[in-house]
N, C-alpha and C positions, 0 to 999 in steps of 0.2 A: 239827334239823342241818341247818345250810345252808352257804354257800358266799358269802363276803364277800370286794368286789374292796379290795384299798388302793389308793390313787388316789394320780399324783403331784401334790402341791398346789400349786398356784396361788400363787405368793412374789411377787408385784409386778406393777403396770401390763404393764411391759415384758419379764417372763421370758418365756419361751416353753418352755424345754426346761431339762433339769437332768443332771449330770451321775452316776453311781453311784459312790462311795466306798467304801462298805465294807456288808457286811452283819452287824446283831448278831443278826439268827436265821436258822435254815437249814429246810428243810422237817421237821417233826415235833418241832421246839420247841414250846414252850408259851409265848404271852405275853400278857401283859395289855392293858387297855386305858389307850390311851397310855403305851404303853410302846417305848422306842423301838425302832423295827424295824432303819431301814441308817440311812446317813449320807450327804447329798449335795451337790451344791454348784451354785453356779451362777456366775455373770460375777461378782457383787458379794462371793457370803459363801457362805462351808460352815454347816449345819443337820442335821437331826435330823430326820427324818419318823417319827413315835408311829404307834401301832395304832389303829385307831375301835373295834377289839374285841378283847372278850377269847377263847380261841381257840387255835387249834393250827394251825404256817403251816404251809398244805397245796403250796402252790407259792411257787418263785420264777420270775418272767418275763423279770428279766433280771438283766445277768451285771454284774462292776465294771466303772467306766469305759464303760459304756454312755451313750449320751444320749438321754434320754427325754422325751417333751415331753409339757408342763403337761396334764395329766387323763386320761392312758393309768392303766393298770392293771397296777404292779408287781408284787405278791404277791396270794396269794388263802390266805385263814384260811377255817379253820374250824370254826365255832360247834356249839355244844351245846346244842339247846335245852333248856329247865329248865319252861316254861310250856307247856299246852295253845292256851294262850291267848294274843293279844300283850298285856304288861302296857301301863298310860295309860300309865307315864313309860319305857318301855323304847323304846330308838332303834330306828326304821326299817331293817330289813336289806332292803339291793336282790340281789335273783338274780344268780348270773351270766348274764348276758346272751350271745346265741350272739356266738361272732364274727365279725364281719363282713367280705365280703369285697373284698380292696383295689378300686378303682375301676379300671375296664379301659378302655382308648383306644377309637379309635372301628373301629379292626380286630377288635374282639371279644376282643383279647386281653389277658391281665392285666398289668397296670405292675409286675415285679420290681424287686428292689432290688440294684443295683450291690454288691459284694464291696469296690470299691477305694475307693468314696466316697460319702460320707451325705449321704441324704436327708430332711427332714423331711419328715410323713405331707403338709403343707397344698404343700408341693409337686410332691409326687407327686400328688398328689388335681388340681392346678389341670396339670400334664401329661397325668392322663390323662384330664380334661373336654380339654383341646384337642391330642388325640392326638398325642403328642411321644411317641417310642421313647425306648425308655432308651438310644441310642445316640447318640440328637439331645442327649439332657438330658445326656449327658456332655461336649455338646462347648460349652454357655454357660457361657463365667465368671462363676465368685462370688464373689463383695463381701463375703462375710459371713467370717465366724468360721473361721479356718483355712481358706480357699477353696469355704466351703460356699455352694451356689446357694440366694438368699435370692427370697422373696416378689416382691422388685421385680425384681432378675434375671430371671427366668424373666416375669416378663408384659413387660418391657421388650422380650426376646426370640421373645413374642407379634405383642408391635405390629410389631418391626421385622422380623419373619418376613413379615405381612399386606402391610405398606407396602415391601419391598424393601429397605428404605434404610440399611441395617447388614448391609453382606457379609462380617463376622466369623464367622458361624454356616454361611454358605452352605450352606442348608437353603430348600428349595422348600419351598408347601405350600397345592393347589389348592382350598382348600377358602376361603368367603367368609367374612368375619369375621364374627362373631355378637357382639350385645351382650355384654360380659365380665359373667360371673356373678359371684354374692358369694361367696367363698369362707370356708368359718370352718374354725376349723383342730378344734375339738372335735367336727365331724362323721365324721373322718376314724381309720379303726383304727387302732391302731397294731404295727406287726407286728416281732420280734423280728431283729435285721441283727449281720453275724456282725464280729466285730471284722476295722479295715480293717489290711492288711498290705502294709505300703509297702516296696519295694525300695531301700534304699538305696544308691548304691557307698562300697564301701570307702575309707578314707582314712585315713594314715597320717599322722601326725604327729612330727615331727624334734623331735631336743631333750628334756631334762625335762619331761616336762609333767605335769597333774593332769588327768583327764576330768571333769565333775561334770554327770551329768542335770539341764537345767531341771525343776523342781519344776513341777505343776500352776498353782499363782500365779503366776511367774515368767513361763508362757507367757504366758498373759491378761496380763500386763501388756507383758508384750513385743510381742505381737497388739493390742494397744492403742494402744499408744503408734505402733507403724509408722502404724495407722491413722489416729489423729490427723495425723501428719504427715501422710499422702494427702490426706487429707478436706480442712485448712484450709490457708489461706496463713499462715506463720505470722511475724507480728510482734514483733518486743519493743523495748520503749523503756524507759527507768534514770530515776531521780533517787533525791535524796538526803533524809535529814528530821532535824531537830535534835530526839529526841526526849528530849530531857532533864526537862522536865513532867511527864513521861510517867511516865520511869523515879524519877523523885524521886516524884512520887504514889505508885506502887505501893509502893516502899520504906517510905512512910511506913504505905499503911493496910495493908498484906498481915496482920497479928497479927491486930488486930480485922477486921475481912474474914473470916479464920478461924474467927474465935472465935465471930463473929455468924450467918455465914451457914453455917458448917462446910461449907465447901469453900475449896480456893485461889483465891485472883484469880491467873491470868499474864496475859503479855502476850497468849496469843490470842484472846479476847474483847475488850480492847481494840482489837486491828487489826480486826474485824469490825465490831465499833459502827462505826470508821471508814469501813470499806465498806458499807456500810449506807448511810448517811446519805449518800453521795458514788454511788450506785445511782440513792436517788430521783432525784436531781439528774442522770444520764447515765441512763437508762432500760434505754438502745438496750446497752449491756454486759449484761444479765440476760437475753439471748435467745437464739435459735437459729436454724439455718436450715434452710427445710426446702424443696428446690429453688430455685425461684428468688421464695419467702416467704421474710421474714425474722417470725419467733415472739416478741412481747416477749413476756416473763414477765412477772406481776400478783404473783407469790409470789416475797417473796426467801427462798433457798434455801442456804443457804451451805455447801459442802461443805471440810472440811478433810484435808490428807492427815495422817493418821497413819502412826506405824512401827509395822511389828508386830514382833515379839521374833525373828520368823526373820527381818527385813532387809528386808522385802518393805513396799510398802505400800499401803492403802487407803484410801478419802473418804470417812467418814461424813458425814453430811448434818445441819447443823444447820434444821428448818423452819422456816417463815414467822420470821424471825432478826430480822423490824424488825418483830416485836411483841413482844421480849423486851428487859424493862432489862438492864443491866449485870449483874447478880445472876441473874438468868437464862442468860443467854448463859457464865458463868461455870460453872452446873451444868449448863449443854447439853455443852458444850467438856468438861469433864472426864468426864462419867459417858460419853459416847462413847470418849473415848481409853481410858478404861479396860475398858472392855467392849469395844474393841480389840484392845487386849493382853491380855486373860481370852481372849479367842478368843468371847464372848458378842453378838456383833452381829448382830443378827436383818436377813432382807433388807431389810425396808422403811428400816431407819435407813443404806444408802448408796442410798437413788433416788431421784429428783426434784430435785437440785441442778440450780442453776439460774448460781454462781459458783461457784469454787474460791481458795481460800488457802493456800499453801504457804509455810510457815517451815523454811528452808535455812539459816538463822543457827543452830539447833537444831544444824545438824552439823558447825557452826563458818565458814558459808560466806558470806563477805562480799553475793553474790547470784549469785542463776540465772540460767538463760532458760529457766522451766519449760513445759511443751509441754500443750495446752488437751486440757481432759477432756471429751474427745464426750459430748455435743451441745452444750457451752457454747463461747462465742465468745470469752471470756477467763482468765484465770488469772491472781491474785496474789503474787508470790514477794517475800518481807520476810526481810531476810541477817541476819546477826547483829549485835547492837549494840555499838559500840566506842568508847571513849572518844577524842575527837583535837581538836587546836587546830585550832579556824576562828574567822574574821575578823567578828565582829561589829561591824554597822551600829547606829548610836544617830543621835540628833539631832546630842549632841555629840561626834562622830564616829566611827571605826573604835576598833576596839579585839581583842586575842587574847585566846580565852577557850576553857577544855575542857570541850566540851559532849559529848553520848553523841549519836553519829550512828549514821545507820540508811540502808543504799539498800533500795531497793525498784525489784520492775521486774516490768513488764506483758508478756504473752504475749497479743497479741489475733488474731482471725481477719480480715484482708485483704480480705477478700468484702464486708463490712460496715460492720467500724471500720473507719476509715480513720485516718492516722496523728495526726492533731489533735484526734478525739476518745481515741483511745489515751493522746496525752499530759496530755492538760487532763484526763480523768480520774484519770491514776496521780498527778499535778501536785496534783489537790483533796483526794485521800487522802493524801498528804505533807501536806501543809498543814493537817488536821482533825486527822494526832498529832502538827503542828508547835506547833499553838494550842491544845491541849488547858490543860484547867481544871486549875490547881495548887491549886485550891482547892475542886474539884468532892466531894461525897458521892460515895457508895455505894447 
C-alpha cells in the first residue's frame, strides 16, 4: 500500500496556476487510472484532471475556488499493492514527501499568508529571502490578475527599496543589496489558504433592476480587457475593401469544396490567408513589447475570436498559419470553432497567438474598435459584407455598380506601431482581399 500525490499539471508555458472548479471525487471514493478527479480552470480554458493511478481518494488538499500553482499536490490517492516486487511495466510510485516549511525571513520568523490577499508561493519565497515582512508585502501594489503581486512587482519593490527611488512604499531597508538570487516556483511548497473575505459596502439600486453576478469567464475577460487598455496606447485605423470577387468565388466553389475536403469554406480562412501575406511584408505587426524591447515573432500564429454558447468570447490559435494552404486553414478554423462551441478546447489551443482576427460582421456590425489581445500589438476586425452602390473607375470612365463592400479596422499599440505602419498594413490587407483572383483553385 502506498500514497501517491496527484499533482496540478502544467498546462502551458505561460500558465502558472489554476482554479479548482469542481471535485468529482471525495475522500473514500474509488478512482481508476485516467478517471476524472476534478475540473480546473485557467485564464484560457477549462479542463479536467485525470487520476494518475488506481486506488482510493485519501485526502483533498484544496477546496473549490482555491487557486493552486502548477506542480502542487492537490490530492492524495491510496493505492493497494498487488505485487511484492515492482513489475517491469508498472509505473514508478513516488512516496509522499514530508512537507517543507515555508521559507523564513531574516528575523527567523516564518512568513505567513495573509487572510485577505493571495500571494503565490514564488512571491512568498522572494519575500522571505529578501526579508520582507507580511505587513510590508501588503503595501506593494499588484499589477497581476485581481490586483495580485507578481514576481516583477516584488522585484521592482526590492530594487526601489535598495535605491530609495520609489517613495510609494515608504519602507526602509538597512541591508546591503546582494546579488539577486534565482527563484524557481517549483522549489516552493504550497500551503492551503483560506478563502478571502472581502467587506463590500452595501449598495442600493433604485428602480426596477435585475442583478446578475459575473461568471468566472466574464470576470477574466473583464480583467483582460481593462489590463490591455492600461498596457497599450490604443489607436484604431479604418478602411474598406471591395470583396466582390472573393464573395462570388466562395459562392461558386463552396459545394465542391465541402464535397472534396469534407469541410466548409467560410470567409475566415480567406481573411487569415490575406493577413498572413501582409504580416510577411510588415513583420513588426507580429510582435510584442517587453519593457523597452520589441520582440518580433518569427512564427505567425493567428488567433481568431470565437463566440461561446454562453455569449463569452475565446480566442483559439492557428499555429504556423503561414505554413498552411487554404484547405489547411479551413480545416483548422472549423475544428477550433467546433471545439470552442462544445467546450473541447485544450489549454494549448489558446496559447502562443501573435496576431488576432475578430469578425464583428458575424453579429451584423459594420465595423468595430477591437481591444488588443495582450501581449500582441495589433488586432484586425472585419465587418459585415454589404451590397452598396460604388463608383468604379476604368480607363473608359467612371460608372456606378453594385458591389460587395466590407469595412476593416485595425487597433494597434501606438508605443511601437506608428500610424503610417498601421494604416499601411491595413490597406495592404484590404488590397489583398480586393484583388482576390476569382479564377483560382482551392
